[in-house]
PABA-728250 format. One record per residue (C-alpha): x, y, z; residue in one letter. Coordinates in steps of 0.5 Angstrom, whole numbers, padded with zeros to 4 digits. Layout:
residues N
c1->X	c2->Y	c3->Z	rest->A
...
end
This chain:
residues 460
c1->0027	c2->-0047	c3->0066	rest->X
c1->0021	c2->-0043	c3->0062	rest->X
c1->0022	c2->-0038	c3->0056	rest->X
c1->0016	c2->-0034	c3->0053	rest->X
c1->0016	c2->-0032	c3->0045	rest->X
c1->0013	c2->-0028	c3->0040	rest->X
c1->0013	c2->-0029	c3->0033	rest->X
c1->0010	c2->-0024	c3->0028	rest->X
c1->0011	c2->-0023	c3->0020	rest->X
c1->0009	c2->-0017	c3->0016	rest->X
c1->0003	c2->-0021	c3->0013	rest->X
c1->0001	c2->-0025	c3->0019	rest->X
c1->0000	c2->-0031	c3->0015	rest->X
c1->0005	c2->-0037	c3->0014	rest->X
c1->0011	c2->-0034	c3->0018	rest->X
c1->0008	c2->-0033	c3->0024	rest->X
c1->0005	c2->-0040	c3->0025	rest->X
c1->0011	c2->-0043	c3->0022	rest->X
c1->0016	c2->-0040	c3->0027	rest->X
c1->0011	c2->-0041	c3->0033	rest->X
c1->0011	c2->-0048	c3->0031	rest->X
c1->0018	c2->-0050	c3->0030	rest->X
c1->0020	c2->-0046	c3->0037	rest->X
c1->0014	c2->-0051	c3->0040	rest->X
c1->0016	c2->-0057	c3->0037	rest->X
c1->0024	c2->-0056	c3->0038	rest->X
c1->0023	c2->-0054	c3->0045	rest->X
c1->0019	c2->-0060	c3->0047	rest->X
c1->0025	c2->-0065	c3->0044	rest->X
c1->0029	c2->-0061	c3->0049	rest->X
c1->0025	c2->-0062	c3->0055	rest->X
c1->0024	c2->-0054	c3->0055	rest->X
c1->0018	c2->-0050	c3->0057	rest->X
c1->0016	c2->-0045	c3->0052	rest->X
c1->0009	c2->-0041	c3->0051	rest->X
c1->0009	c2->-0038	c3->0044	rest->X
c1->0004	c2->-0032	c3->0043	rest->X
c1->0003	c2->-0031	c3->0035	rest->X
c1->0001	c2->-0024	c3->0033	rest->X
c1->-0002	c2->-0025	c3->0026	rest->X
c1->-0007	c2->-0023	c3->0021	rest->X
c1->-0012	c2->-0025	c3->0026	rest->X
c1->-0009	c2->-0021	c3->0032	rest->X
c1->-0005	c2->-0024	c3->0038	rest->X
c1->-0007	c2->-0031	c3->0039	rest->X
c1->-0004	c2->-0035	c3->0045	rest->X
c1->-0003	c2->-0029	c3->0049	rest->X
c1->0002	c2->-0028	c3->0054	rest->X
c1->0000	c2->-0026	c3->0061	rest->X
c1->0004	c2->-0023	c3->0066	rest->X
c1->0005	c2->-0029	c3->0070	rest->X
c1->0008	c2->-0032	c3->0064	rest->X
c1->0013	c2->-0027	c3->0063	rest->X
c1->0015	c2->-0027	c3->0070	rest->X
c1->0016	c2->-0034	c3->0071	rest->X
c1->0020	c2->-0033	c3->0064	rest->X
c1->0028	c2->-0033	c3->0064	rest->X
c1->0028	c2->-0030	c3->0057	rest->X
c1->0024	c2->-0027	c3->0052	rest->X
c1->0025	c2->-0029	c3->0045	rest->X
c1->0022	c2->-0024	c3->0040	rest->X
c1->0022	c2->-0027	c3->0032	rest->X
c1->0019	c2->-0022	c3->0028	rest->X
c1->0020	c2->-0017	c3->0022	rest->X
c1->0014	c2->-0012	c3->0025	rest->X
c1->0014	c2->-0007	c3->0030	rest->X
c1->0013	c2->-0011	c3->0037	rest->X
c1->0011	c2->-0007	c3->0043	rest->X
c1->0016	c2->-0009	c3->0048	rest->X
c1->0014	c2->-0005	c3->0054	rest->X
c1->0011	c2->-0011	c3->0058	rest->X
c1->0018	c2->-0014	c3->0058	rest->X
c1->0021	c2->-0009	c3->0062	rest->X
c1->0026	c2->-0012	c3->0067	rest->X
c1->0027	c2->-0018	c3->0063	rest->X
c1->0033	c2->-0021	c3->0058	rest->X
c1->0030	c2->-0021	c3->0051	rest->X
c1->0033	c2->-0024	c3->0045	rest->X
c1->0031	c2->-0021	c3->0038	rest->X
c1->0031	c2->-0024	c3->0031	rest->X
c1->0028	c2->-0024	c3->0025	rest->X
c1->0022	c2->-0029	c3->0024	rest->X
c1->0026	c2->-0033	c3->0019	rest->X
c1->0031	c2->-0035	c3->0024	rest->X
c1->0026	c2->-0038	c3->0028	rest->X
c1->0024	c2->-0042	c3->0023	rest->X
c1->0031	c2->-0044	c3->0020	rest->X
c1->0034	c2->-0046	c3->0027	rest->X
c1->0030	c2->-0046	c3->0033	rest->X
c1->0035	c2->-0051	c3->0036	rest->X
c1->0040	c2->-0046	c3->0036	rest->X
c1->0035	c2->-0040	c3->0038	rest->X
c1->0033	c2->-0044	c3->0044	rest->X
c1->0040	c2->-0046	c3->0046	rest->X
c1->0042	c2->-0038	c3->0045	rest->X
c1->0037	c2->-0037	c3->0051	rest->X
c1->0039	c2->-0042	c3->0055	rest->X
c1->0046	c2->-0040	c3->0055	rest->X
c1->0045	c2->-0032	c3->0055	rest->X
c1->0047	c2->-0029	c3->0062	rest->X
c1->0041	c2->-0027	c3->0065	rest->X
c1->0043	c2->-0020	c3->0069	rest->X
c1->0039	c2->-0015	c3->0073	rest->X
c1->0037	c2->-0010	c3->0069	rest->X
c1->0035	c2->-0003	c3->0071	rest->X
c1->0027	c2->-0003	c3->0069	rest->X
c1->0027	c2->0005	c3->0068	rest->X
c1->0033	c2->0005	c3->0064	rest->X
c1->0030	c2->-0001	c3->0060	rest->X
c1->0024	c2->0003	c3->0059	rest->X
c1->0028	c2->0009	c3->0056	rest->X
c1->0031	c2->0004	c3->0051	rest->X
c1->0025	c2->0001	c3->0049	rest->X
c1->0022	c2->0007	c3->0047	rest->X
c1->0028	c2->0010	c3->0043	rest->X
c1->0028	c2->0003	c3->0040	rest->X
c1->0021	c2->0004	c3->0038	rest->X
c1->0022	c2->0011	c3->0035	rest->X
c1->0028	c2->0008	c3->0031	rest->X
c1->0024	c2->0002	c3->0028	rest->X
c1->0018	c2->0006	c3->0026	rest->X
c1->0023	c2->0009	c3->0020	rest->X
c1->0023	c2->0003	c3->0016	rest->X
c1->0019	c2->0004	c3->0010	rest->X
c1->0019	c2->-0003	c3->0008	rest->X
c1->0016	c2->-0005	c3->0015	rest->X
c1->0010	c2->0001	c3->0014	rest->X
c1->0009	c2->-0002	c3->0007	rest->X
c1->0008	c2->-0009	c3->0009	rest->X
c1->0003	c2->-0007	c3->0015	rest->X
c1->-0001	c2->-0003	c3->0010	rest->X
c1->-0001	c2->-0010	c3->0005	rest->X
c1->-0002	c2->-0014	c3->0011	rest->X
c1->-0009	c2->-0010	c3->0013	rest->X
c1->-0011	c2->-0010	c3->0006	rest->X
c1->-0010	c2->-0017	c3->0004	rest->X
c1->-0016	c2->-0020	c3->0007	rest->X
c1->-0020	c2->-0014	c3->0004	rest->X
c1->-0017	c2->-0016	c3->-0003	rest->X
c1->-0019	c2->-0024	c3->-0001	rest->X
c1->-0026	c2->-0023	c3->0001	rest->X
c1->-0028	c2->-0018	c3->-0005	rest->X
c1->-0024	c2->-0022	c3->-0010	rest->X
c1->-0027	c2->-0029	c3->-0008	rest->X
c1->-0035	c2->-0026	c3->-0008	rest->X
c1->-0033	c2->-0023	c3->-0015	rest->X
c1->-0031	c2->-0030	c3->-0017	rest->X
c1->-0037	c2->-0033	c3->-0014	rest->X
c1->-0042	c2->-0028	c3->-0018	rest->X
c1->-0038	c2->-0031	c3->-0024	rest->X
c1->-0042	c2->-0038	c3->-0023	rest->X
c1->-0048	c2->-0035	c3->-0025	rest->X
c1->-0045	c2->-0032	c3->-0032	rest->X
c1->-0039	c2->-0028	c3->-0033	rest->X
c1->-0044	c2->-0022	c3->-0034	rest->X
c1->-0050	c2->-0024	c3->-0030	rest->X
c1->-0048	c2->-0019	c3->-0025	rest->X
c1->-0050	c2->-0013	c3->-0030	rest->X
c1->-0057	c2->-0016	c3->-0029	rest->X
c1->-0060	c2->-0011	c3->-0023	rest->X
c1->-0064	c2->-0014	c3->-0017	rest->X
c1->-0060	c2->-0021	c3->-0018	rest->X
c1->-0056	c2->-0025	c3->-0013	rest->X
c1->-0050	c2->-0024	c3->-0018	rest->X
c1->-0051	c2->-0017	c3->-0018	rest->X
c1->-0051	c2->-0017	c3->-0010	rest->X
c1->-0045	c2->-0021	c3->-0010	rest->X
c1->-0042	c2->-0016	c3->-0015	rest->X
c1->-0044	c2->-0010	c3->-0010	rest->X
c1->-0041	c2->-0013	c3->-0004	rest->X
c1->-0035	c2->-0016	c3->-0007	rest->X
c1->-0033	c2->-0011	c3->-0012	rest->X
c1->-0037	c2->-0005	c3->-0010	rest->X
c1->-0035	c2->-0005	c3->-0002	rest->X
c1->-0030	c2->-0010	c3->0000	rest->X
c1->-0026	c2->-0009	c3->-0006	rest->X
c1->-0026	c2->-0002	c3->-0006	rest->X
c1->-0023	c2->-0001	c3->0000	rest->X
c1->-0017	c2->-0004	c3->-0002	rest->X
c1->-0013	c2->0002	c3->-0003	rest->X
c1->-0016	c2->0007	c3->0002	rest->X
c1->-0014	c2->0001	c3->0007	rest->X
c1->-0007	c2->0000	c3->0004	rest->X
c1->-0005	c2->0008	c3->0005	rest->X
c1->-0009	c2->0009	c3->0011	rest->X
c1->-0005	c2->0003	c3->0015	rest->X
c1->0002	c2->0005	c3->0012	rest->X
c1->0000	c2->0012	c3->0015	rest->X
c1->-0002	c2->0009	c3->0021	rest->X
c1->0005	c2->0005	c3->0022	rest->X
c1->0009	c2->0011	c3->0021	rest->X
c1->0004	c2->0016	c3->0025	rest->X
c1->0000	c2->0012	c3->0029	rest->X
c1->-0008	c2->0013	c3->0029	rest->X
c1->-0007	c2->0020	c3->0027	rest->X
c1->-0005	c2->0018	c3->0020	rest->X
c1->-0011	c2->0013	c3->0018	rest->X
c1->-0015	c2->0020	c3->0016	rest->X
c1->-0011	c2->0023	c3->0011	rest->X
c1->-0008	c2->0016	c3->0009	rest->X
c1->-0015	c2->0013	c3->0008	rest->X
c1->-0018	c2->0020	c3->0004	rest->X
c1->-0011	c2->0019	c3->0000	rest->X
c1->-0013	c2->0012	c3->-0002	rest->X
c1->-0020	c2->0014	c3->-0004	rest->X
c1->-0017	c2->0019	c3->-0008	rest->X
c1->-0012	c2->0014	c3->-0011	rest->X
c1->-0018	c2->0010	c3->-0013	rest->X
c1->-0022	c2->0016	c3->-0016	rest->X
c1->-0016	c2->0018	c3->-0020	rest->X
c1->-0014	c2->0011	c3->-0023	rest->X
c1->-0008	c2->0012	c3->-0019	rest->X
c1->-0009	c2->0005	c3->-0017	rest->X
c1->-0003	c2->0001	c3->-0012	rest->X
c1->0003	c2->0006	c3->-0013	rest->X
c1->-0002	c2->0012	c3->-0012	rest->X
c1->-0005	c2->0009	c3->-0006	rest->X
c1->0002	c2->0007	c3->-0003	rest->X
c1->0005	c2->0014	c3->-0004	rest->X
c1->-0001	c2->0017	c3->-0001	rest->X
c1->0000	c2->0013	c3->0005	rest->X
c1->0008	c2->0015	c3->0006	rest->X
c1->0006	c2->0022	c3->0004	rest->X
c1->0000	c2->0022	c3->0010	rest->X
c1->0004	c2->0019	c3->0015	rest->X
c1->0010	c2->0024	c3->0014	rest->X
c1->0005	c2->0030	c3->0014	rest->X
c1->0003	c2->0028	c3->0021	rest->X
c1->0010	c2->0027	c3->0024	rest->X
c1->0012	c2->0034	c3->0021	rest->X
c1->0005	c2->0037	c3->0023	rest->X
c1->0006	c2->0035	c3->0030	rest->X
c1->0013	c2->0038	c3->0030	rest->X
c1->0011	c2->0045	c3->0028	rest->X
c1->0005	c2->0046	c3->0031	rest->X
c1->0005	c2->0047	c3->0039	rest->X
c1->-0001	c2->0048	c3->0042	rest->X
c1->-0003	c2->0050	c3->0050	rest->X
c1->-0005	c2->0045	c3->0054	rest->X
c1->-0012	c2->0048	c3->0054	rest->X
c1->-0013	c2->0047	c3->0046	rest->X
c1->-0009	c2->0040	c3->0046	rest->X
c1->-0015	c2->0036	c3->0045	rest->X
c1->-0017	c2->0040	c3->0039	rest->X
c1->-0010	c2->0037	c3->0035	rest->X
c1->-0012	c2->0029	c3->0034	rest->X
c1->-0020	c2->0031	c3->0033	rest->X
c1->-0020	c2->0037	c3->0029	rest->X
c1->-0013	c2->0040	c3->0027	rest->X
c1->-0009	c2->0034	c3->0025	rest->X
c1->-0014	c2->0031	c3->0021	rest->X
c1->-0016	c2->0037	c3->0017	rest->X
c1->-0009	c2->0040	c3->0016	rest->X
c1->-0007	c2->0033	c3->0014	rest->X
c1->-0013	c2->0031	c3->0009	rest->X
c1->-0012	c2->0038	c3->0006	rest->X
c1->-0005	c2->0037	c3->0004	rest->X
c1->-0005	c2->0030	c3->0002	rest->X
c1->-0011	c2->0031	c3->-0002	rest->X
c1->-0008	c2->0037	c3->-0006	rest->X
c1->-0002	c2->0034	c3->-0007	rest->X
c1->-0006	c2->0027	c3->-0010	rest->X
c1->-0011	c2->0032	c3->-0014	rest->X
c1->-0005	c2->0036	c3->-0017	rest->X
c1->0001	c2->0033	c3->-0016	rest->X
c1->0001	c2->0025	c3->-0016	rest->X
c1->-0006	c2->0023	c3->-0018	rest->X
c1->-0006	c2->0024	c3->-0026	rest->X
c1->0001	c2->0022	c3->-0027	rest->X
c1->0001	c2->0016	c3->-0024	rest->X
c1->-0006	c2->0015	c3->-0027	rest->X
c1->-0004	c2->0016	c3->-0034	rest->X
c1->0002	c2->0011	c3->-0032	rest->X
c1->-0003	c2->0006	c3->-0030	rest->X
c1->-0007	c2->0006	c3->-0036	rest->X
c1->-0001	c2->0005	c3->-0040	rest->X
c1->0001	c2->-0001	c3->-0037	rest->X
c1->-0006	c2->-0004	c3->-0037	rest->X
c1->-0006	c2->-0003	c3->-0045	rest->X
c1->0001	c2->-0006	c3->-0045	rest->X
c1->-0001	c2->-0012	c3->-0041	rest->X
c1->-0007	c2->-0013	c3->-0045	rest->X
c1->-0003	c2->-0013	c3->-0051	rest->X
c1->0002	c2->-0017	c3->-0049	rest->X
c1->0004	c2->-0023	c3->-0053	rest->X
c1->0009	c2->-0028	c3->-0055	rest->X
c1->0016	c2->-0026	c3->-0053	rest->X
c1->0014	c2->-0020	c3->-0049	rest->X
c1->0009	c2->-0024	c3->-0044	rest->X
c1->0013	c2->-0030	c3->-0044	rest->X
c1->0019	c2->-0025	c3->-0041	rest->X
c1->0014	c2->-0022	c3->-0036	rest->X
c1->0012	c2->-0029	c3->-0034	rest->X
c1->0019	c2->-0031	c3->-0033	rest->X
c1->0020	c2->-0025	c3->-0028	rest->X
c1->0014	c2->-0026	c3->-0024	rest->X
c1->0016	c2->-0033	c3->-0023	rest->X
c1->0023	c2->-0032	c3->-0021	rest->X
c1->0020	c2->-0027	c3->-0016	rest->X
c1->0015	c2->-0030	c3->-0013	rest->X
c1->0020	c2->-0036	c3->-0012	rest->X
c1->0026	c2->-0032	c3->-0010	rest->X
c1->0025	c2->-0031	c3->-0002	rest->X
c1->0018	c2->-0035	c3->-0002	rest->X
c1->0014	c2->-0030	c3->0002	rest->X
c1->0019	c2->-0025	c3->0003	rest->X
c1->0020	c2->-0018	c3->0001	rest->X
c1->0021	c2->-0020	c3->-0007	rest->X
c1->0015	c2->-0024	c3->-0007	rest->X
c1->0011	c2->-0019	c3->-0004	rest->X
c1->0013	c2->-0014	c3->-0009	rest->X
c1->0010	c2->-0019	c3->-0014	rest->X
c1->0004	c2->-0020	c3->-0011	rest->X
c1->0003	c2->-0013	c3->-0010	rest->X
c1->0004	c2->-0012	c3->-0017	rest->X
c1->-0001	c2->-0017	c3->-0019	rest->X
c1->-0006	c2->-0014	c3->-0014	rest->X
c1->-0006	c2->-0008	c3->-0017	rest->X
c1->-0008	c2->-0010	c3->-0024	rest->X
c1->-0014	c2->-0013	c3->-0022	rest->X
c1->-0020	c2->-0009	c3->-0023	rest->X
c1->-0027	c2->-0011	c3->-0020	rest->X
c1->-0031	c2->-0015	c3->-0025	rest->X
c1->-0025	c2->-0016	c3->-0029	rest->X
c1->-0020	c2->-0022	c3->-0030	rest->X
c1->-0012	c2->-0021	c3->-0030	rest->X
c1->-0007	c2->-0025	c3->-0033	rest->X
c1->-0001	c2->-0022	c3->-0029	rest->X
c1->-0005	c2->-0024	c3->-0022	rest->X
c1->-0006	c2->-0031	c3->-0026	rest->X
c1->0001	c2->-0032	c3->-0027	rest->X
c1->0003	c2->-0029	c3->-0020	rest->X
c1->-0001	c2->-0034	c3->-0016	rest->X
c1->0001	c2->-0040	c3->-0021	rest->X
c1->0008	c2->-0038	c3->-0019	rest->X
c1->0007	c2->-0038	c3->-0012	rest->X
c1->0003	c2->-0045	c3->-0012	rest->X
c1->0009	c2->-0048	c3->-0016	rest->X
c1->0015	c2->-0048	c3->-0011	rest->X
c1->0011	c2->-0052	c3->-0005	rest->X
c1->0007	c2->-0057	c3->-0010	rest->X
c1->0014	c2->-0059	c3->-0013	rest->X
c1->0018	c2->-0060	c3->-0007	rest->X
c1->0012	c2->-0064	c3->-0005	rest->X
c1->0012	c2->-0068	c3->-0011	rest->X
c1->0020	c2->-0069	c3->-0010	rest->X
c1->0019	c2->-0072	c3->-0003	rest->X
c1->0015	c2->-0077	c3->-0006	rest->X
c1->0019	c2->-0079	c3->-0013	rest->X
c1->0026	c2->-0078	c3->-0010	rest->X
c1->0025	c2->-0080	c3->-0002	rest->X
c1->0033	c2->-0082	c3->-0001	rest->X
c1->0034	c2->-0074	c3->-0002	rest->X
c1->0030	c2->-0073	c3->0004	rest->X
c1->0030	c2->-0074	c3->0011	rest->X
c1->0024	c2->-0078	c3->0014	rest->X
c1->0022	c2->-0072	c3->0018	rest->X
c1->0022	c2->-0068	c3->0011	rest->X
c1->0018	c2->-0073	c3->0008	rest->X
c1->0012	c2->-0073	c3->0013	rest->X
c1->0013	c2->-0066	c3->0012	rest->X
c1->0012	c2->-0066	c3->0005	rest->X
c1->0005	c2->-0069	c3->0006	rest->X
c1->0003	c2->-0062	c3->0009	rest->X
c1->0006	c2->-0058	c3->0004	rest->X
c1->0002	c2->-0061	c3->-0002	rest->X
c1->-0004	c2->-0057	c3->0002	rest->X
c1->0000	c2->-0050	c3->0003	rest->X
c1->0002	c2->-0051	c3->-0004	rest->X
c1->-0006	c2->-0052	c3->-0006	rest->X
c1->-0008	c2->-0046	c3->-0002	rest->X
c1->-0003	c2->-0041	c3->-0005	rest->X
c1->0002	c2->-0041	c3->0001	rest->X
c1->0009	c2->-0040	c3->-0002	rest->X
c1->0012	c2->-0040	c3->0005	rest->X
c1->0011	c2->-0048	c3->0005	rest->X
c1->0017	c2->-0048	c3->0002	rest->X
c1->0021	c2->-0045	c3->0007	rest->X
c1->0023	c2->-0051	c3->0011	rest->X
c1->0026	c2->-0055	c3->0006	rest->X
c1->0030	c2->-0048	c3->0002	rest->X
c1->0033	c2->-0047	c3->0009	rest->X
c1->0036	c2->-0054	c3->0010	rest->X
c1->0039	c2->-0054	c3->0003	rest->X
c1->0038	c2->-0047	c3->0000	rest->X
c1->0043	c2->-0048	c3->-0006	rest->X
c1->0039	c2->-0054	c3->-0009	rest->X
c1->0032	c2->-0052	c3->-0007	rest->X
c1->0032	c2->-0045	c3->-0009	rest->X
c1->0035	c2->-0045	c3->-0016	rest->X
c1->0030	c2->-0051	c3->-0017	rest->X
c1->0024	c2->-0047	c3->-0015	rest->X
c1->0025	c2->-0041	c3->-0019	rest->X
c1->0026	c2->-0045	c3->-0025	rest->X
c1->0020	c2->-0048	c3->-0024	rest->X
c1->0016	c2->-0042	c3->-0022	rest->X
c1->0019	c2->-0038	c3->-0028	rest->X
c1->0017	c2->-0044	c3->-0033	rest->X
c1->0010	c2->-0043	c3->-0030	rest->X
c1->0009	c2->-0036	c3->-0030	rest->X
c1->0011	c2->-0036	c3->-0037	rest->X
c1->0007	c2->-0041	c3->-0039	rest->X
c1->0001	c2->-0038	c3->-0036	rest->X
c1->0002	c2->-0031	c3->-0039	rest->X
c1->0003	c2->-0034	c3->-0046	rest->X
c1->-0003	c2->-0039	c3->-0045	rest->X
c1->-0007	c2->-0032	c3->-0043	rest->X
c1->-0010	c2->-0035	c3->-0037	rest->X
c1->-0013	c2->-0030	c3->-0033	rest->X
c1->-0016	c2->-0030	c3->-0026	rest->X
c1->-0021	c2->-0025	c3->-0022	rest->X
c1->-0019	c2->-0027	c3->-0015	rest->X
c1->-0012	c2->-0025	c3->-0011	rest->X
c1->-0012	c2->-0031	c3->-0007	rest->X
c1->-0015	c2->-0038	c3->-0006	rest->X
c1->-0010	c2->-0043	c3->-0010	rest->X
c1->-0012	c2->-0048	c3->-0014	rest->X
c1->-0019	c2->-0048	c3->-0010	rest->X
c1->-0021	c2->-0042	c3->-0014	rest->X
c1->-0022	c2->-0047	c3->-0020	rest->X
c1->-0028	c2->-0050	c3->-0017	rest->X
c1->-0032	c2->-0043	c3->-0018	rest->X
c1->-0034	c2->-0043	c3->-0025	rest->X
c1->-0031	c2->-0038	c3->-0030	rest->X
c1->-0027	c2->-0035	c3->-0025	rest->X
c1->-0021	c2->-0037	c3->-0029	rest->X
c1->-0020	c2->-0036	c3->-0036	rest->X
c1->-0017	c2->-0042	c3->-0040	rest->X
c1->-0017	c2->-0046	c3->-0034	rest->X
c1->-0014	c2->-0052	c3->-0038	rest->X
c1->-0008	c2->-0048	c3->-0040	rest->X
c1->-0008	c2->-0046	c3->-0033	rest->X
c1->-0008	c2->-0052	c3->-0030	rest->X
c1->-0002	c2->-0055	c3->-0035	rest->X
c1->0002	c2->-0049	c3->-0033	rest->X
c1->0002	c2->-0051	c3->-0026	rest->X
c1->0003	c2->-0058	c3->-0027	rest->X
c1->0009	c2->-0057	c3->-0032	rest->X
c1->0012	c2->-0052	c3->-0027	rest->X
c1->0011	c2->-0057	c3->-0021	rest->X
c1->0014	c2->-0063	c3->-0025	rest->X
c1->0020	c2->-0059	c3->-0027	rest->X
c1->0022	c2->-0056	c3->-0020	rest->X
c1->0021	c2->-0064	c3->-0017	rest->X
c1->0026	c2->-0066	c3->-0023	rest->X
c1->0031	c2->-0060	c3->-0022	rest->X
c1->0031	c2->-0062	c3->-0014	rest->X
c1->0032	c2->-0070	c3->-0017	rest->X
c1->0038	c2->-0067	c3->-0021	rest->X
c1->0041	c2->-0063	c3->-0016	rest->X
c1->0040	c2->-0065	c3->-0009	rest->X
c1->0044	c2->-0071	c3->-0006	rest->X
c1->0042	c2->-0077	c3->-0003	rest->X
c1->0041	c2->-0076	c3->0004	rest->X
c1->0045	c2->-0083	c3->0005	rest->X
c1->0051	c2->-0081	c3->0002	rest->X
c1->0051	c2->-0074	c3->0006	rest->X
c1->0051	c2->-0078	c3->0012	rest->X
c1->0057	c2->-0083	c3->0010	rest->X
c1->0061	c2->-0077	c3->0008	rest->X
end
């Protein structure tokens, strides 16, 4: 018996591969042959061939993004969220085993798939996450190159002709500068396919030049996508001129509309909000900064890579400016590091509360936490959500609060504790490390207090 599967999460980083690994390991234990294609941030890997699909009894799609199903016409398909494959891979495979495979009318299924595809494109969250997933590599590359330039001195990049200046130009002036155009362009792409890229990126560039930041770029992306959808509906061209639509008519009209709205309607008000927010964040101190840090920590740990976590991360990225550091981004990263590190520590100091498999998995979670992959905590949270989730939220809230109170700041949007190796990438580095350590210990102690021993559970 053979199955094929596809896993895909909005950012294409952790959930995608965790779901694939869970399905593969469980299938091996059950004596089932399965091939899993991952559609991650680097593109499709371990791609399914037509022979794989033809031999498969059932197709499993565990995804939170739009996955094309045309190639599976005629096959029985099971669709679930990516987290379902992580939480209960055995149940999902058993469902595939038990499901009744029927003779499917291929033409009818193709029509249904097309209708589903149209319906899927209406999800604003999926559109936003598509933009974010394409944006993150640019932000990470640019941010880390900026941080490396600081290794030559915090202001060394101001000296023309130096390596530091070149790194700042590459990271800040190029890769980092593409952050908002890429975000807006691929939000529009998710809504309207390729025609959305031009007005989306134009709107993103205007968001940058008008200081409208993340919010402005997000608005530009949605505006561009839905403008293309609207123009396609109202403009009807004879077949002889249809080739002009994607090359001239749609790009020109949509860019004009999006550009005018950004310049005269959205840009200035959102830019003013961003400037006011930047001043407020810069002047935060005492109770105000502590409260913001608590909120950031709670959001980062609540769903560990889900929409709430991504909203906090996007907010943090929006506070980063090329050549400058951000206290908010520092709190976001610290609070994202803490949950997996706290769980990993708990598997060491409270061994009786975890199975042997979980203790073994805890060794890998150290590395995931260190690399700022909050999703490493998910398998443990899925196994005991009422104990683990409150524990990691408390620990992350403490970390976020301390990071803000200590006024620790970073210039890098990703990298975890490894950015500490880059000189000048983190300000107030000792206090920043302390905030992470304290939150990690508190997380582990909370788990120690709340979680029961596995032996007690088995006896009951």
